[in-house]
N, C-alpha and C positions, 0 to 999 in steps of 0.2 A: 769884432769878426764875431764874436764870440757870442752876441746880441743875434746876429742872422742865422749862425749856425740852428740857434736857438730855436729860433721862433721857425726855422726849415724843421725844424728835428721832432717837433712838437708833434704836430699835424701827422707826420710820417709813424711815429709813435702811436699816434690816437687810428691811423686808417691801418696799420698792421693792429693793433686790438680788435679794430670793428672786424675787419678779415679775419680774424679767428675766431669769434666769436659769434660770426655770420657762414664760419668754413662745413663744410661738409659734414665733421667731427661733431663741430658743436650742435647741428642737427641732428646728427644720428642719436650722441648723447640725449639730446629733448626728446627725441621720438620712444627713446628707451625708457628714460625717467616716466613720462608719460603710459607707456604699454605696461611698466611694472605697478605705479601706480592705480593704474585699471584695474589688473587683474585681481590685487590684493582687495580692493574694493568691491568686485567681484565675489570674492571670496567669504568678505563678511557679509554682503547682501545675502538676507533669507537666512541667516544663522539660525535669526528668533524668531517663533510664533505664538502671536498671543491670544488662539485658539483654543478654550478651553475642552479639558479632556470631555470625551461623551460616556456617561456614564451609562452603566448597565438600565436595561428597559426589564420590566419584569411582564412575562408572557400575560397579558391579560384574559385568556381563558385557563378552561381546563387543562390537567396536564395528561388525560386520557380520552379517548372518546365514549359518550353514554351510550353511543345505539351499540355498536360493536367493535370487540376486543381486535388486536391487532393479529394477523394471519399467515402465521409462517408458509412457509412453500412456494407462497406465490410472489410474480411480478411487484416490483414498486412503477405507478404510474410515469414517476419522474424517469426513469429508464426505460421506457418503451417508448418511441420515438410512434407519433403518428400511423406511418404505415402498418410496423407491428400492432397495434391495437385495433385499426377498420382495415379490413380485409378484405371487403367486398371489393373488386376493381372498379367497379361502376363509381362507387364513392370515392376511390384514390384518385379516380379521373377527375372528378368535381373536384377534391380537394387543393388539384393540383391546379388547377382554373382558378382559383378563387385567389391561391396565393401568390398568381402571377397576374392577376388583371382587378381584385377589387381595389377599390380605392380609397376607404378607409386603411387600408393597410396599407398602400402605398402614401399616404401623406403620412405618417408614422416614420416609413422608413425615410423620407425629406426631414421630417422632427430632428431627427435621429444624425443625419447627415449636417444641419444649421446646428445641434448642440453641439459635435464635434467640430465645426466648423469655428463657433464661437470659443471655446474652449483651445482652439490652435491658436486665436486671437491673442486671448487673454494670458497664454503662454510667451505671447513674443514679447511681451511687454515685460520681460523677466531680462533680455538680454539689452544691451545700447545697440540703438539704430544708427548705424555706419552712409555716411549719405554724403555725395560732391554737388556742389554747388556754384555757381557763378555768378556771379551780379555786376552791373555798370550805374556808377550815382553820378550824376551832374546835377548840380547844385549851382545855384546863381547867388552872386556875395553881394552885401552892401555895401556902400561908398569906404564905408572906414573899416572893411575888413579887405578890400580890395588890395591897400598897399602890402598885407600883411602876405598874402597868398602869391600878388604878384600877376593875379590876371581874375577877372570879372566871375569867368563861369569854372567852380572846380569840378575834375572830373577824376573820379576813381575806380580802379578796375579791381576786382576782387576775383581769386578762382581760389577754392578751399575744400576741403576734404575733412570730415569728423564728425561729432555723434550729438548731439539735442534732446536737452532738459533728461536725462536720464536717470529715473528716480534709484537711488542706492539704499534698498528693501531692507536695510537695518534693522525695520521693524515688523517683518513679516507680511506688509497688507497687499505687496503683490500676490506672494505666494499664496496667501490666504486667499485671494482673487481668483486664482489662476485653480487652487482644490475646488474653492465653490463651481469653475466653469465643470472640473472635471465631472466631479459628482454630481453636477445636472449630467452632463452627457451620460453618463452611467444612468442617471434613473430613466431617463428619455430612451437608452436603450433597451432598457429593462420593460419599458412601456412596449416599447415594439413586438417584444417577446409574447408582450400580454395580450395584444393586439391579435398576431398570428396564431395563438391557442386558442384566443376567443373564437376566432374567424372559424378557426379546424370545427373546432365543438358545432358551432352554426349550422355549417354546414353539412354535419355527419344532421344533426336534429334534423333539418328543413329535409332532407335528404329523406331521412324516416318518416318525416309527415309526408311527403308526397305517397312512398311507400305505401301507408296508412289507411292514405285515402282509396289508395288504387284497387287496395283490396275492399272497403268497405262499398266507394263501388260497384267493384265486381258481385259483392252482396246483395247490395240493393239492386242492382240488372235484374240477378237470377230469379230476385223478387217477384220482381216485374213481369217477366216471362212466365214465371208459372201464373200467376194469375191471371195475365192475358189468356193463356191457356186453359184455364178454366173460365173463365167469362163466355169462351166460345159453347166452354160446355154446355153450363148452365143456360147460355142463350136457347142452344137447341133441345134441354131438357124443357124448358120452357115452352117452347115453341110446340113439344112434340106431348103436353101436358103432363110430365111427367116429375116436374119442378115450379116451385113458385116465386116470385117476382124479388122475395125479401128473400133468398139466399141469395140470387142475381146481383141485390142490391151489396147486399154483403161483402161477395164479392167485388163487386167495381169499390167499394170503400176501402178495401185493404188494397186494390190495385193501384188508386188514388192516392195513401200513404207512400206505397212503394215508390211513385213515380215523380211524390217531391222532395222524397227521403234523396232518390238519386239525381235532381237536381241542385239540391242545395248542397251536395255532397262535390259534385263536380262546379258548383260555384268554389267552392271552396279550398281544391284542387286549383281552379287556376291560381289564384292569391297565393297560392303556397308557392304554384311554378314562379311567379313573380314575385314572391320573396328570396327563393333562391335566384333569380338571376340578378337581382339587387347583389345577393355576395358573392356571386362569380365572378360579374360584371360582362353577362354576357349570355346568352338563348342557352340555358342548360339542353345537351343532347341526352336521354336519358333515354339507354335502352331496354327494351320490351322484359320486364320481373323475369327471373328464370326459375327463381325460387321462393318461400315464402318469408316474410320480413323477419319472422326470426329466427331463421334456418340459413338464410342471407348474411345476416348481420349477429356474423357470433366473436362476442368481444370476451378475452378472455381476463380471468379475474384477477382482480386489484389488492395487493394491502396496503392499507391508509395510513401505515405507521401510528407516528407521535405525532400530536399537534405542533412538537415544537420543530419537527421536521418542514416546515411549512416556509419555515423563517428563511429555507433556505432555495425549495425547489418550487415559492409561487413570484413568479415576478411582478406583478403587483407591490406585493412588498418588499419584496425589492428595490422596486424604484422609488419605495416611499421611504425607504432606510436611504438609499442615494442622496434624496431630497432632503432629507433630514439632515444627515452630514454636508452637505451644501449649507444645510442654515445655519450648521455649527464653524465652518468656515468664514462665512459673511460674522458672525460674532469679530471673530480675529480681524477681519481688514477695518470691522467698527473701532476697534480698541486699539489700534494703529494709531489710527487718525490722532489721538490726543499724545503720539508724540512729533519730533519734529521730523518734515518733511524734507528729505536729503534730495539734493538732483544735481546732475553733472553737466557743462556743457563745453565743449574742448572743440579743438581741433587747430587744423595749420594747411598753411595755404602761400597764394603769391597775391599783394597787393603792390600798385601800381597806377601813378598817375596816367598813363602813357598804353596801351593796348599793344602795343608793338615789344614793349619793356617786359609785358606781366612777370614773364618767366626768366626773365635776367638775372644775372647774379647779385643778391643786396637785397630783393625785392620780396624774402624770403618771411612770415609774419605767422605766431598762434597765438591761440586763445585757452585760454584754461579759466573758465568760470562754475565754481561751485557755489549752491544756493540753500538756503536753508530756510525755508519756511513752518512760523507755528502761528497759528491766530490766537492773539489773544482775549479778544469778544466775539463770541459766535452768534449770541444771544441763544446758546443752548442748542444748538444744532448739533454740534456733536454728540452728545449726550443725548438728545432725543434719536439719530441715527443705531445706536448703542441700545438704545433700550426699544428700539422698533424691530432691531435684528432680536435682541433675546423675543421677545414677543412671537416673530416670526420661528423660530427655535422652537418656545412654546408648542405653537399651532400644529407643527409639524411633526412634534411629539406626539401629539394627540393624531395626526391624521395615521399614524403609523401604527398608535394603537389597534386605531377604527380598520385599518386595513387588516390586521392579525386578525379583531375581531370576525368582519365581515368574510375573512377565508372560513374560518374557525365554524361561522354558519354553514357555508356555502358546501361544505365538507361533510355537517352533520345532518343537514337537508337529504342528502343523496345519500349517504349512507341510509337513515330510517327510510327515504323513498325506495331503498334496493329493497331492503327487507320486508317492507311493508307489500310493494307491488310484488314481490315476490309470493309472497302469500297469498295475495289477492289473485295473482295468474292462476294460483290452484283451484279458488273457489272460483273464477271466472268456469274455468275448462269445465269442472266437476256440473255445474249449472247449466254449460252451454250440451254436454250430456243428456242431462234430466228433461233438457227441454225436446232435444231430440229423439226420445225416449216418448215423451207424452203425445207428439205429434204423430208419431208412428202409432198409436193406442188409438189416437183420436181416431186418424182417418181408417186402422181396422175397424172400429164401432161403429164409423160411418158406413163402413162399406158394408157392414151385416144388419147393419138398421136400429142398431141397437142407440145414435146418438144422433146430435140434429148436425148438420155441417156449420154452424156456428162456432160448434168446439174447434172443427178444424183449422176455421179461421182463427180462432184465438190461439190457439198453438204454433200456428205461424205466424201471427203475428208477435207472439212472445219470443218464438226462435229467433225472428231476425233483431230483433233489441238484442239479445243477449249476445246473439255473433258478433254484432258490431261493438257490444260490450266489451265483448273478449278482443277484439282489433286492440281496441284503445286500449286496453289493461297492457296486453305485449306490446304495443308501440310506446308504452310510457314506463314498463320498464325499461328496456332497450337504451329510453332517452335519459332516466335515470343512472346507465352506467357511463353515456358520455360524461353527463354532470359530473359523474365522479371521476373521472379522469381530468378533466377540464381545473376541478375546486383541488385536486391534488397536483396541479403543475405538471402535465404531462408532457414528460417527453423534452421535460426543461433540460437534463441532463444528456440528452443526446444530441451531436450536432444537424443542424439542419440538413437536409438531401433533399436542395432541388435543383 
């Protein structure tokens, strides 16, 4: 009796213990323990970063502008949006079209979106990926194992939820890679702003080129019309015997020169129009000019500030700085590769040999599988990766310094051009006044019979050259102001108004 009771009570006690261990309270404790463990590991994850601190970089340029000191009381280019700087309505309309349709700018915007998506991908790797899965495994057993399994085909059905190979970022490798992706995204954003600023300046300068050529064509056309009238006069004088064939030939020579210049300028204008169309992404619709070029395109005076201001005002310098920080973060990821890589795989679910009993009582199962990996021998691969990361960082430093130097040169060139072209414009206007007076005197002497008509023709030829040069200098002076606005990072402190 005692032996039978003992035999029957032991399985019951084992069944009770098994039921107790696989019951709901046990599962809840298991899930709670796993949740606490994951939370603790998540708090530890990313606590360290092996990326080195970025040392301050000395400004590789002079501390002040050599050409012109800072001018107080005028606006800074970074605080002026392009609509406030370019006030000509026709030019504003062209810039808006270019910002909407230019393909280079569109590519820059898409590259920014691509870099943003890459950052989101890298950021997601810091969190565990939780998924659900189901699978059915059927395997045929050899004859020797069939008595153990009780069948020739073993079938297992599994349904589970869990995480797969989540890296515990104890050394900051994943976080450094996320930082690198973030800095690369920010660099691409600044690159987009640089493209936008360059596009605004290019459209303004191309519009200036069209206005310049329009004025020069008008001057050449006026000369051609005057010489055509003179040709008819001297042809009549020759027919009446009051003139010479030499004078008629001289008039026709100047007429041919004027026609050749007009055709040349018209060709240049078509090419300039095509260049503007490429910037706009569509054929430009230009209204007839209502005022001379230098009166319609009045741009406010700009304060150049200090060379150090370029570090926060030039989008290309900011892009180079973010690229440098990305390379610095990559060093941290390369250093972390020398430490063990700890990953966690875990899950909970149901396992059954019968699909109908998959979610029945007693089919619960769980998995907790931490792994630690540390290569012992990699033929120097990790060290080479670290060395390459350091070299790339040094390259980024050189590129950052080069961007600063290029920006310094852009501003210095624009300041020098603005100063010298202003002086040259005064000289050109004076030369224009003198040539106009010379032509007036030559005509008076010719009418009085005291000078040959060749003197008049020479004066007209020289006046045409001076007029053409005056228009070119006026355009160059305006272009220098556009270049200065772009070189100083025009409008970078203003939100885009599109």
